[in-house]
DSSP file (Angstrom, degrees, kcal/mol; ACC not computed):
  #  RESIDUE AA STRUCTURE BP1 BP2  ACC     N-H-->O    O-->H-N    N-H-->O    O-->H-N    TCO  KAPPA ALPHA  PHI   PSI    X-CA   Y-CA   Z-CA
    1    1 A M              0   0    0      0, 0.0     2,-0.1     0, 0.0     0, 0.0   0.000 360.0 360.0 360.0 140.5    0.0    0.0    0.0
    2    2 A K     >  -     0   0    0      1,-0.1     4,-2.3     4,-0.0     5,-0.2  -0.361 360.0-121.8 -70.8 151.2    1.3    3.5   -0.8
    3    3 A K  H  > S+     0   0    0      1,-0.2     4,-2.8     2,-0.2     5,-0.2   0.885 113.5  53.3 -60.3 -39.3    2.2    5.8    2.0
    4    4 A S  H  > S+     0   0    0      1,-0.2     4,-2.3     2,-0.2    -1,-0.2   0.871 108.9  49.5 -65.7 -35.2   -0.3    8.4    0.8
    5    5 A L  H  > S+     0   0    0      2,-0.2     4,-2.4     1,-0.2    -1,-0.2   0.913 111.4  48.6 -68.4 -42.5   -3.1    5.8    0.9
    6    6 A I  H  X S+     0   0    0     -4,-2.3     4,-2.5     2,-0.2    -2,-0.2   0.931 111.9  49.6 -61.8 -45.1   -2.1    4.7    4.4
    7    7 A G  H  X S+     0   0    0     -4,-2.8     4,-2.6     1,-0.2    -2,-0.2   0.902 110.8  49.9 -60.5 -41.5   -2.1    8.4    5.5
    8    8 A S  H  X S+     0   0    0     -4,-2.3     4,-2.6     2,-0.2    -1,-0.2   0.895 110.9  49.1 -64.2 -40.2   -5.5    8.9    3.9
    9    9 A L  H  X S+     0   0    0     -4,-2.4     4,-2.3     2,-0.2    -2,-0.2   0.895 111.7  48.4 -68.2 -38.9   -6.9    5.9    5.6
   10   10 A V  H  X S+     0   0    0     -4,-2.5     4,-2.4     2,-0.2    -2,-0.2   0.935 113.3  48.0 -63.8 -45.7   -5.5    6.9    9.0
   11   11 A A  H  X S+     0   0    0     -4,-2.6     4,-2.9     1,-0.2    -2,-0.2   0.903 111.1  51.1 -61.0 -41.1   -6.9   10.4    8.5
   12   12 A A  H  X S+     0   0    0     -4,-2.6     4,-2.7     2,-0.2    -1,-0.2   0.907 109.1  50.5 -64.3 -40.9  -10.3    9.0    7.5
   13   13 A G  H  X S+     0   0    0     -4,-2.3     4,-2.2     2,-0.2    -2,-0.2   0.928 112.8  45.7 -62.3 -44.8  -10.4    6.8   10.6
   14   14 A C  H  X S+     0   0    0     -4,-2.4     4,-2.4     1,-0.2    -2,-0.2   0.921 113.9  49.1 -63.5 -43.8   -9.6    9.8   12.8
   15   15 A A  H  X S+     0   0    0     -4,-2.9     4,-3.1     1,-0.2    -2,-0.2   0.883 109.2  52.9 -63.9 -37.9  -12.2   11.9   11.0
   16   16 A A  H  X S+     0   0    0     -4,-2.7     4,-2.3     2,-0.2    -1,-0.2   0.920 109.5  48.1 -65.1 -43.0  -14.8    9.2   11.3
   17   17 A V  H  X S+     0   0    0     -4,-2.2     4,-2.2     1,-0.2    -2,-0.2   0.931 115.0  46.0 -61.1 -44.9  -14.3    8.9   15.0
   18   18 A F  H  X S+     0   0    0     -4,-2.4     4,-3.4     2,-0.2     5,-0.2   0.902 110.3  53.1 -65.2 -41.3  -14.5   12.7   15.3
   19   19 A A  H  X S+     0   0    0     -4,-3.1     4,-2.3     2,-0.2    -1,-0.2   0.898 109.5  48.7 -62.7 -40.1  -17.6   12.9   13.1
   20   20 A V  H  X S+     0   0    0     -4,-2.3     4,-1.1     2,-0.2    -1,-0.2   0.929 114.7  45.7 -64.2 -43.8  -19.4   10.3   15.2
   21   21 A S  H >X S+     0   0    0     -4,-2.2     4,-0.7     1,-0.2     3,-0.5   0.922 113.3  49.4 -63.7 -44.0  -18.4   12.3   18.4
   22   22 A A  H >< S+     0   0    0     -4,-3.4     3,-0.7     1,-0.2    -1,-0.2   0.851 108.0  54.3 -65.9 -34.1  -19.4   15.6   16.8
   23   23 A G  H 3< S+     0   0    0     -4,-2.3    -1,-0.2     1,-0.2    -2,-0.2   0.769 103.0  57.5 -70.6 -24.0  -22.8   14.2   15.7
   24   24 A A  H << S+     0   0    0     -4,-1.1     2,-0.3    -3,-0.5    -1,-0.2   0.653 117.3  19.5 -82.3 -15.4  -23.6   13.1   19.2
   25   25 A Q  S << S-     0   0    0     -4,-0.7     2,-0.4    -3,-0.7    -1,-0.1  -0.962  86.2 -93.5-148.2 163.0  -23.3   16.5   20.7
   26   26 A T        -     0   0    0     -2,-0.3     2,-0.4     1,-0.1    -3,-0.1  -0.649  44.1-121.5 -78.4 134.2  -23.2   20.2   19.8
   27   27 A I        -     0   0    0     -2,-0.4     2,-0.5    -5,-0.1    -1,-0.1  -0.638  25.9-156.0 -78.6 129.4  -19.8   21.5   19.2
   28   28 A Q        -     0   0    0     -2,-0.4     2,-0.4    57,-0.0     3,-0.1  -0.908   3.9-160.6-108.2 132.5  -18.9   24.3   21.5
   29   29 A F        -     0   0    0     -2,-0.5     4,-0.0     1,-0.1     6,-0.0  -0.921  17.3-142.5-113.4 138.2  -16.2   26.8   20.5
   30   30 A A  S    S+     0   0    0     -2,-0.4    -1,-0.1     1,-0.1     3,-0.0   0.869  88.3  13.0 -65.2 -37.0  -14.5   29.1   23.1
   31   31 A K  S >> S-     0   0    0      1,-0.1     4,-1.2    -3,-0.1     3,-1.0  -0.962  77.2-115.4-138.5 153.2  -14.4   32.0   20.7
   32   32 A P  H 3> S+     0   0    0      0, 0.0     4,-2.1     0, 0.0     3,-0.2   0.858 116.1  61.7 -55.5 -34.5  -16.1   32.8   17.3
   33   33 A E  H 3> S+     0   0    0      1,-0.2     4,-2.6     2,-0.2     5,-0.2   0.833  98.2  57.1 -62.3 -31.7  -12.6   32.7   15.7
   34   34 A D  H <> S+     0   0    0     -3,-1.0     4,-2.3     2,-0.2    -1,-0.2   0.897 106.2  48.7 -66.2 -39.5  -12.3   29.1   16.8
   35   35 A A  H  X S+     0   0    0     -4,-1.2     4,-2.6     2,-0.2     5,-0.2   0.914 111.4  50.2 -64.5 -42.4  -15.5   28.2   14.9
   36   36 A I  H  X S+     0   0    0     -4,-2.1     4,-2.4     1,-0.2    -2,-0.2   0.931 112.2  46.8 -62.3 -45.8  -14.2   30.1   11.8
   37   37 A K  H  X S+     0   0    0     -4,-2.6     4,-2.5     2,-0.2    -1,-0.2   0.894 111.5  53.0 -62.9 -39.7  -10.8   28.3   11.9
   38   38 A Y  H  X S+     0   0    0     -4,-2.3     4,-2.4     2,-0.2    -2,-0.2   0.953 112.4  42.0 -60.9 -51.9  -12.6   24.9   12.4
   39   39 A R  H  X S+     0   0    0     -4,-2.6     4,-2.6     1,-0.2    -1,-0.2   0.880 114.2  52.1 -67.8 -35.3  -14.8   25.3    9.4
   40   40 A Q  H  X S+     0   0    0     -4,-2.4     4,-2.0    -5,-0.2    -1,-0.2   0.898 109.9  50.1 -65.3 -38.5  -12.0   26.7    7.3
   41   41 A G  H  X S+     0   0    0     -4,-2.5     4,-2.0     2,-0.2    -2,-0.2   0.914 111.2  48.3 -63.4 -43.1   -9.9   23.7    8.2
   42   42 A A  H  X S+     0   0    0     -4,-2.4     4,-2.2     1,-0.2    -2,-0.2   0.920 111.8  49.3 -63.7 -43.2  -12.6   21.3    7.3
   43   43 A F  H  X S+     0   0    0     -4,-2.6     4,-2.8     1,-0.2    -1,-0.2   0.850 107.6  55.2 -65.9 -32.3  -13.1   23.1    3.9
   44   44 A Q  H  X S+     0   0    0     -4,-2.0     4,-2.5     2,-0.2    -1,-0.2   0.903 108.1  48.5 -65.6 -40.1   -9.4   22.9    3.3
   45   45 A L  H  X S+     0   0    0     -4,-2.0     4,-2.6     2,-0.2     5,-0.3   0.905 111.4  50.1 -64.7 -40.7   -9.5   19.2    3.8
   46   46 A I  H  X S+     0   0    0     -4,-2.2     4,-2.7     1,-0.2     5,-0.3   0.947 111.6  48.5 -60.1 -48.4  -12.5   18.9    1.4
   47   47 A K  H  X S+     0   0    0     -4,-2.8     4,-2.5     1,-0.2    -2,-0.2   0.906 112.5  49.0 -58.6 -43.7  -10.6   21.0   -1.2
   48   48 A T  H  X S+     0   0    0     -4,-2.5     4,-1.5     2,-0.2    -2,-0.2   0.944 115.4  41.0 -63.9 -49.8   -7.5   18.9   -0.8
   49   49 A H  H  < S+     0   0    0     -4,-2.6     4,-0.4     2,-0.2    -2,-0.2   0.851 118.1  46.7 -72.9 -33.0   -9.2   15.5   -1.2
   50   50 A F  H >X S+     0   0    0     -4,-2.7     3,-1.2    -5,-0.3     4,-0.7   0.899 110.1  55.7 -69.9 -39.7  -11.5   16.7   -3.9
   51   51 A G  H >< S+     0   0    0     -4,-2.5     3,-0.6    -5,-0.3    -2,-0.2   0.796  97.0  62.2 -63.6 -30.2   -8.6   18.3   -5.7
   52   52 A T  T 3< S+     0   0    0     -4,-1.5     4,-0.4     1,-0.2    -1,-0.3   0.736 100.6  56.2 -68.6 -19.4   -6.6   15.0   -5.8
   53   53 A L  T <> S+     0   0    0     -3,-1.2     4,-2.5    -4,-0.4     3,-0.5   0.756  88.2  78.2 -80.7 -24.7   -9.4   13.6   -8.0
   54   54 A Q  H <X S+     0   0    0     -4,-0.7     4,-1.9    -3,-0.6     6,-0.2   0.909  93.0  46.1 -56.7 -50.1   -9.2   16.3  -10.6
   55   55 A P  H  4>S+     0   0    0      0, 0.0     5,-2.5     0, 0.0     6,-1.4   0.814 112.6  54.1 -64.9 -24.8   -6.1   14.9  -12.5
   56   56 A V  H >45S+     0   0    0     -3,-0.5     3,-1.3    -4,-0.4    -2,-0.2   0.955 110.1  43.7 -70.0 -49.6   -7.7   11.5  -12.4
   57   57 A V  H 3<5S+     0   0    0     -4,-2.5    -1,-0.2     1,-0.3    -3,-0.1   0.771 113.2  53.3 -69.4 -23.4  -10.9   12.5  -14.0
   58   58 A R  T 3<5S-     0   0    0     -4,-1.9    -1,-0.3    -5,-0.3    -2,-0.2   0.515 113.6-119.0 -84.8  -5.2   -9.0   14.6  -16.5
   59   59 A G  T < 5S+     0   0    0     -3,-1.3    -3,-0.2    -4,-0.3    -2,-0.1   0.692  79.3 124.0  76.9  18.1   -6.9   11.6  -17.5
   60   60 A Q  S   <S+     0   0    0     -5,-2.5    -4,-0.2    -6,-0.2    -3,-0.1   0.702  75.5  29.0 -85.0 -20.3   -3.7   13.3  -16.4
   61   61 A V  S    S-     0   0    0     -6,-1.4    -2,-0.2    -5,-0.1    -1,-0.1  -0.963 100.6 -88.5-133.7 153.9   -2.7   10.6  -13.9
   62   62 A P        -     0   0    0      0, 0.0     2,-0.5     0, 0.0    -2,-0.1  -0.279  45.7-107.2 -62.1 146.2   -3.5    6.8  -14.0
   63   63 A Y        -     0   0    0     -7,-0.1     2,-0.6    -4,-0.1    66,-0.0  -0.641  34.9-175.0 -75.6 120.3   -6.8    5.8  -12.4
   64   64 A D     >  -     0   0    0     -2,-0.5     4,-2.7     1,-0.2     5,-0.3  -0.924  10.4-161.2-119.4 102.1   -6.1    3.9   -9.2
   65   65 A K  H  > S+     0   0    0     -2,-0.6     4,-2.6     1,-0.2     5,-0.2   0.869  88.6  48.7 -53.5 -44.1   -9.4    2.6   -7.8
   66   66 A D  H  > S+     0   0    0      2,-0.2     4,-2.2     1,-0.2    -1,-0.2   0.905 112.6  47.0 -67.0 -41.8   -8.1    2.2   -4.3
   67   67 A A  H  > S+     0   0    0      2,-0.2     4,-2.2     1,-0.2    -2,-0.2   0.910 113.8  48.5 -66.0 -41.9   -6.6    5.6   -4.0
   68   68 A V  H  X S+     0   0    0     -4,-2.7     4,-2.5     1,-0.2     5,-0.2   0.932 111.5  49.8 -63.1 -45.9   -9.7    7.3   -5.5
   69   69 A A  H  X S+     0   0    0     -4,-2.6     4,-2.2    -5,-0.3    -2,-0.2   0.884 109.9  51.4 -61.4 -39.2  -11.9    5.4   -3.1
   70   70 A A  H  X S+     0   0    0     -4,-2.2     4,-2.2     2,-0.2    -1,-0.2   0.920 111.4  47.0 -64.8 -43.6   -9.7    6.4   -0.1
   71   71 A D  H  X S+     0   0    0     -4,-2.2     4,-2.7     1,-0.2    -2,-0.2   0.908 113.3  48.2 -64.0 -41.6   -9.9   10.1   -1.1
   72   72 A I  H  X S+     0   0    0     -4,-2.5     4,-2.8     2,-0.2    -1,-0.2   0.861 108.8  54.2 -69.6 -34.3  -13.7    9.9   -1.6
   73   73 A Y  H  X S+     0   0    0     -4,-2.2     4,-2.0    -5,-0.2    -2,-0.2   0.950 111.8  44.0 -61.8 -48.2  -14.1    8.2    1.8
   74   74 A V  H  X S+     0   0    0     -4,-2.2     4,-3.0     1,-0.2     5,-0.3   0.931 113.8  51.5 -61.2 -45.5  -12.2   11.0    3.5
   75   75 A L  H  X S+     0   0    0     -4,-2.7     4,-2.2     1,-0.2    -2,-0.2   0.916 108.7  50.9 -56.9 -45.6  -14.1   13.6    1.5
   76   76 A D  H  < S+     0   0    0     -4,-2.8     4,-0.3     2,-0.2    -1,-0.2   0.883 115.0  42.5 -63.1 -39.4  -17.4   12.0    2.5
   77   77 A V  H >< S+     0   0    0     -4,-2.0     3,-1.4     1,-0.2    -2,-0.2   0.953 117.0  44.9 -71.6 -50.5  -16.6   12.0    6.2
   78   78 A V  H >< S+     0   0    0     -4,-3.0     3,-2.0     1,-0.3    -2,-0.2   0.794  99.1  72.2 -66.9 -28.4  -15.0   15.5    6.3
   79   79 A A  T 3< S+     0   0    0     -4,-2.2    -1,-0.3    -5,-0.3     4,-0.2   0.694  94.3  55.6 -61.8 -17.9  -17.8   17.0    4.3
   80   80 A R  T <  S+     0   0    0     -3,-1.4    -1,-0.3    -4,-0.3     4,-0.3   0.529  95.9  70.4 -89.6  -6.8  -20.1   16.6    7.3
   81   81 A L  S X  S+     0   0    0     -3,-2.0     3,-0.9    -4,-0.2     4,-0.3   0.899  82.0  58.4 -84.5 -42.3  -17.9   18.6    9.7
   82   82 A P  G >  S+     0   0    0      0, 0.0     3,-1.7     0, 0.0    -1,-0.2   0.743  87.8  75.8 -68.2 -21.0  -17.9   22.3    8.8
   83   83 A W  G >  S+     0   0    0      1,-0.3     3,-1.4    -4,-0.2    -2,-0.1   0.801  85.7  60.5 -65.9 -32.1  -21.6   23.0    9.1
   84   84 A A  G <  S+     0   0    0     -3,-0.9     3,-0.4    -4,-0.3    -1,-0.3   0.683  96.4  64.8 -67.1 -16.2  -21.7   23.0   12.9
   85   85 A A  G <  S+     0   0    0     -3,-1.7    -1,-0.3    -4,-0.3   -46,-0.2   0.209  79.6  82.2 -94.2  15.4  -19.3   25.9   12.9
   86   86 A F    <   +     0   0    0     -3,-1.4    -1,-0.2   -47,-0.0     3,-0.1  -0.137  63.0 144.3-106.4  35.7  -21.8   28.2   11.2
   87   87 A A    >   -     0   0    0     -3,-0.4     3,-1.8     1,-0.1    13,-0.0  -0.299  64.1 -79.6 -71.1 158.0  -23.6   29.1   14.4
   88   88 A E  T 3  S+     0   0    0      1,-0.3    -1,-0.1     2,-0.1    -2,-0.0  -0.313 120.6  34.5 -54.5 137.5  -25.0   32.6   15.0
   89   89 A G  T 3  S+     0   0    0     -3,-0.1    -1,-0.3   -57,-0.0    -2,-0.1   0.397  93.4  92.7  93.9  -1.9  -22.1   34.9   16.1
   90   90 A T    <   +     0   0    0     -3,-1.8    -2,-0.1   -55,-0.1    -3,-0.1   0.038  52.6 146.7-110.6  25.9  -19.5   33.2   14.0
   91   91 A Q        +     0   0    0      3,-0.1     2,-0.2    -5,-0.0   -55,-0.1  -0.205  40.9  43.6 -59.5 152.7  -19.9   35.5   11.0
   92   92 A G    >   +     0   0    0      3,-0.5     3,-1.2     4,-0.1    -2,-0.0  -0.644  47.0 110.5 111.4-168.1  -16.8   36.2    8.9
   93   93 A G  T 3  S-     0   0    0      1,-0.3     3,-0.1    -2,-0.2    -1,-0.1   0.731 115.6 -48.4  69.7  23.3  -13.9   34.2    7.6
   94   94 A G  T 3  S+     0   0    0      1,-0.4    58,-3.6    58,-0.1     2,-0.3   0.281 106.7 125.8 100.1 -10.8  -15.0   34.5    4.0
   95   95 A A  B <   -A  151   0A   0     -3,-1.2    -3,-0.5    56,-0.2    -1,-0.4  -0.651  60.3-124.3 -82.6 136.3  -18.6   33.6    4.6
   96   96 A K    >   -     0   0    0     54,-2.1     3,-1.8    -2,-0.3     4,-0.3  -0.391  22.9-112.4 -73.3 157.3  -21.2   36.1    3.3
   97   97 A D  T >> S+     0   0    0      1,-0.3     4,-1.6     2,-0.2     3,-1.5   0.763 110.7  73.8 -61.3 -25.2  -23.7   37.5    5.7
   98   98 A N  H 3> S+     0   0    0      1,-0.3     4,-1.9     2,-0.2    -1,-0.3   0.609  76.1  77.6 -71.3  -7.8  -26.5   35.7    3.8
   99   99 A V  H <4 S+     0   0    0     -3,-1.8    -1,-0.3     1,-0.2     7,-0.2   0.906 110.2  28.7 -57.7 -39.2  -25.3   32.4    5.4
  100  100 A W  H <4 S+     0   0    0     -3,-1.5    -2,-0.2    -4,-0.3    -1,-0.2   0.753 122.7  49.4 -94.2 -29.0  -27.1   33.7    8.5
  101  101 A S  H  < S+     0   0    0     -4,-1.6    -3,-0.2     1,-0.2    -2,-0.2   0.696 121.1  35.3 -84.6 -17.7  -29.8   35.8    6.9
  102  102 A D     X  +     0   0    0     -4,-1.9     4,-2.4    -5,-0.2    -1,-0.2  -0.495  67.8 155.3-129.3  61.6  -30.8   33.0    4.5
  103  103 A P  H  > S+     0   0    0      0, 0.0     4,-2.8     0, 0.0     5,-0.2   0.835  73.3  56.6 -62.5 -31.2  -30.4   29.8    6.5
  104  104 A E  H  > S+     0   0    0      2,-0.2     4,-1.9     1,-0.2     5,-0.1   0.943 110.9  42.6 -64.3 -46.7  -33.0   27.9    4.4
  105  105 A G  H  > S+     0   0    0      2,-0.2     4,-2.4     1,-0.2    -1,-0.2   0.899 115.1  50.3 -65.1 -40.8  -31.0   28.6    1.2
  106  106 A F  H  X S+     0   0    0     -4,-2.4     4,-2.6    -8,-0.3    -2,-0.2   0.918 110.6  49.0 -64.1 -43.8  -27.7   27.9    2.9
  107  107 A N  H  X S+     0   0    0     -4,-2.8     4,-2.5     1,-0.2    -1,-0.2   0.866 110.3  51.7 -65.0 -34.8  -29.0   24.6    4.3
  108  108 A K  H  X S+     0   0    0     -4,-1.9     4,-2.5     2,-0.2    -1,-0.2   0.919 110.4  48.0 -66.1 -43.0  -30.3   23.6    0.8
  109  109 A A  H  X S+     0   0    0     -4,-2.4     4,-2.0     2,-0.2    -2,-0.2   0.910 112.1  50.3 -63.1 -41.7  -26.9   24.4   -0.7
  110  110 A K  H  X S+     0   0    0     -4,-2.6     4,-2.6     1,-0.2    -2,-0.2   0.935 111.7  47.5 -59.8 -47.4  -25.3   22.3    2.0
  111  111 A Q  H  X S+     0   0    0     -4,-2.5     4,-3.0     1,-0.2     5,-0.2   0.871 108.0  55.1 -66.3 -36.6  -27.6   19.4    1.4
  112  112 A N  H  X S+     0   0    0     -4,-2.5     4,-1.8     2,-0.2    -1,-0.2   0.917 110.3  47.3 -59.7 -42.6  -27.1   19.6   -2.4
  113  113 A F  H  X S+     0   0    0     -4,-2.0     4,-0.8     2,-0.2    -2,-0.2   0.953 113.5  46.2 -62.8 -50.3  -23.4   19.2   -1.8
  114  114 A L  H >< S+     0   0    0     -4,-2.6     3,-0.9     1,-0.2     4,-0.5   0.898 112.8  50.7 -62.0 -39.9  -23.8   16.3    0.6
  115  115 A D  H >< S+     0   0    0     -4,-3.0     3,-1.1     1,-0.2    -1,-0.2   0.841 102.3  61.4 -65.3 -32.6  -26.3   14.6   -1.8
  116  116 A S  H 3X S+     0   0    0     -4,-1.8     4,-0.9     1,-0.3    -1,-0.2   0.709  94.1  64.6 -68.1 -18.2  -23.8   15.0   -4.7
  117  117 A L  H <X S+     0   0    0     -3,-0.9     4,-2.7    -4,-0.8    -1,-0.3   0.740  86.9  71.5 -76.5 -21.7  -21.3   12.9   -2.8
  118  118 A K  H <> S+     0   0    0     -3,-1.1     4,-2.5    -4,-0.5    -1,-0.2   0.951 101.6  40.5 -62.5 -50.9  -23.6    9.8   -3.0
  119  119 A P  H  > S+     0   0    0      0, 0.0     4,-2.5     0, 0.0    -1,-0.2   0.845 114.2  55.2 -66.7 -29.4  -23.1    9.2   -6.7
  120  120 A L  H  X S+     0   0    0     -4,-0.9     4,-2.0    15,-0.2    -2,-0.2   0.927 110.6  44.8 -65.1 -44.2  -19.4   10.1   -6.4
  121  121 A T  H  X S+     0   0    0     -4,-2.7     4,-2.6     2,-0.2    -1,-0.2   0.911 112.8  51.2 -64.5 -43.3  -19.0    7.4   -3.7
  122  122 A A  H  X S+     0   0    0     -4,-2.5     4,-2.2     1,-0.2    -2,-0.2   0.911 109.5  50.0 -62.0 -42.6  -21.0    4.9   -5.7
  123  123 A A  H  X>S+     0   0    0     -4,-2.5     5,-1.7     1,-0.2     4,-1.5   0.898 111.6  48.8 -63.4 -40.0  -18.9    5.5   -8.8
  124  124 A A  H  <5S+     0   0    0     -4,-2.0    -2,-0.2     2,-0.2    -1,-0.2   0.917 110.7  50.2 -65.6 -42.3  -15.7    5.0   -6.7
  125  125 A D  H  <5S+     0   0    0     -4,-2.6    -2,-0.2     1,-0.2    -1,-0.2   0.879 113.7  45.7 -62.9 -37.5  -17.1    1.8   -5.2
  126  126 A E  H  <5S-     0   0    0     -4,-2.2    -1,-0.2    -5,-0.2    -2,-0.2   0.744 104.1-131.1 -76.1 -23.6  -18.0    0.5   -8.7
  127  127 A G  T  <5 +     0   0    0     -4,-1.5     2,-0.8     1,-0.2    -3,-0.2   0.771  54.1 150.4  76.0  25.6  -14.6    1.5  -10.1
  128  128 A D     >< -     0   0    0     -5,-1.7     4,-2.3    -6,-0.2    -1,-0.2  -0.817  30.0-169.9 -98.8 104.6  -16.4    3.1  -13.0
  129  129 A L  H  > S+     0   0    0     -2,-0.8     4,-2.4     1,-0.2    -1,-0.2   0.855  85.5  53.8 -64.5 -37.1  -14.2    6.0  -14.3
  130  130 A D  H  > S+     0   0    0      2,-0.2     4,-1.9     1,-0.2    -1,-0.2   0.924 111.8  44.7 -64.8 -43.2  -16.9    7.4  -16.6
  131  131 A K  H  > S+     0   0    0      1,-0.2     4,-2.7     2,-0.2     5,-0.2   0.873 111.2  55.2 -65.8 -36.5  -19.4    7.5  -13.7
  132  132 A L  H  X S+     0   0    0     -4,-2.3     4,-2.8    -9,-0.2    -2,-0.2   0.922 106.6  50.5 -61.4 -44.3  -16.8    9.1  -11.5
  133  133 A R  H  X S+     0   0    0     -4,-2.4     4,-2.0     2,-0.2    -2,-0.2   0.927 112.6  45.8 -60.0 -45.9  -16.2   11.8  -14.1
  134  134 A A  H  X S+     0   0    0     -4,-1.9     4,-1.8     1,-0.2    -2,-0.2   0.916 115.7  45.6 -65.0 -43.5  -19.9   12.6  -14.3
  135  135 A A  H  X S+     0   0    0     -4,-2.7     4,-2.5     1,-0.2   -15,-0.2   0.883 109.6  55.4 -68.0 -38.4  -20.3   12.6  -10.5
  136  136 A F  H  X S+     0   0    0     -4,-2.8     4,-2.7    -5,-0.2    -1,-0.2   0.912 107.2  50.6 -59.1 -43.7  -17.2   14.7  -10.0
  137  137 A A  H  X S+     0   0    0     -4,-2.0     4,-2.2     1,-0.2    -1,-0.2   0.903 111.0  48.2 -62.5 -41.8  -18.6   17.3  -12.3
  138  138 A K  H  X S+     0   0    0     -4,-1.8     4,-1.9     2,-0.2    -2,-0.2   0.896 112.3  48.3 -67.8 -39.9  -21.9   17.4  -10.3
  139  139 A T  H  X S+     0   0    0     -4,-2.5     4,-2.0   -23,-0.2    -2,-0.2   0.929 111.7  50.1 -65.3 -43.8  -20.1   17.7   -7.0
  140  140 A G  H  X S+     0   0    0     -4,-2.7     4,-2.5     1,-0.2    -2,-0.2   0.887 109.0  52.3 -59.9 -39.3  -17.9   20.4   -8.3
  141  141 A A  H  X S+     0   0    0     -4,-2.2     4,-2.4     1,-0.2    -1,-0.2   0.869 107.5  51.8 -65.6 -36.2  -21.0   22.3   -9.6
  142  142 A S  H  X S+     0   0    0     -4,-1.9     4,-1.8     2,-0.2    -1,-0.2   0.880 110.3  49.1 -69.0 -36.2  -22.6   22.0   -6.1
  143  143 A C  H  X S+     0   0    0     -4,-2.0     4,-2.8     2,-0.2    -2,-0.2   0.946 112.4  48.0 -63.4 -48.4  -19.4   23.5   -4.6
  144  144 A K  H  X S+     0   0    0     -4,-2.5     4,-3.1     1,-0.2     5,-0.2   0.903 109.2  52.8 -61.5 -42.5  -19.4   26.3   -7.1
  145  145 A A  H  X S+     0   0    0     -4,-2.4     4,-1.6     2,-0.2    -1,-0.2   0.908 112.4  44.8 -61.2 -42.1  -23.1   27.1   -6.6
  146  146 A C  H  X S+     0   0    0     -4,-1.8     4,-3.3     2,-0.2     5,-0.3   0.929 114.3  48.7 -68.1 -44.7  -22.6   27.4   -2.8
  147  147 A H  H  X S+     0   0    0     -4,-2.8     4,-1.8     1,-0.2    -2,-0.2   0.917 109.4  53.0 -60.3 -43.9  -19.5   29.5   -3.2
  148  148 A D  H  < S+     0   0    0     -4,-3.1    -1,-0.2    -5,-0.2    -2,-0.2   0.873 121.2  31.6 -59.7 -37.4  -21.2   31.8   -5.7
  149  149 A S  H  < S+     0   0    0     -4,-1.6    -2,-0.2    -5,-0.2    -1,-0.2   0.822 133.5  22.1 -90.2 -33.4  -24.0   32.4   -3.3
  150  150 A Y  H  < S+     0   0    0     -4,-3.3   -54,-2.1    -5,-0.2     2,-0.4   0.325 103.8  75.3-126.3   7.6  -22.5   32.2    0.2
  151  151 A R  B  <   A   95   0A   0     -4,-1.8   -56,-0.2    -5,-0.3   -57,-0.1  -0.981 360.0 360.0-128.3 134.8  -18.8   32.8    0.0
  152  152 A N              0   0    0    -58,-3.6   -57,-0.1    -2,-0.4    -1,-0.1   0.464 360.0 360.0 -73.2 360.0  -16.9   36.1   -0.5
């Protein structure tokens, strides 16, 4: 197994434990800045793991089913983390004010993103590169739509 794959699996395991813990209770932050750093960190992990898929779907690097599945697993786990850090009083950090003034729209954009990960995960599990490409495009479109509406 490659070192990067092992690292991804370790990270995924840690993230999964944290996600289960975070889901069981409300996350409390000492300061609003801590919430902002938390969500920015989670989004950076999402960006990193989603970004590693781009050269694969573009055909710039060989398709490695196991590596792709590991990245998508981490992406799927980490994608659930940043949302708890958008509590009232944590404005800023690149988020537009309408995150808080339009919570219904923001929650819909969040759910569209999370829903877009299901076909991406299914394509990775099947090992179908064509389905992966189509799902990758839809997930990317959901990211862009949210960024266009809710990110400075």
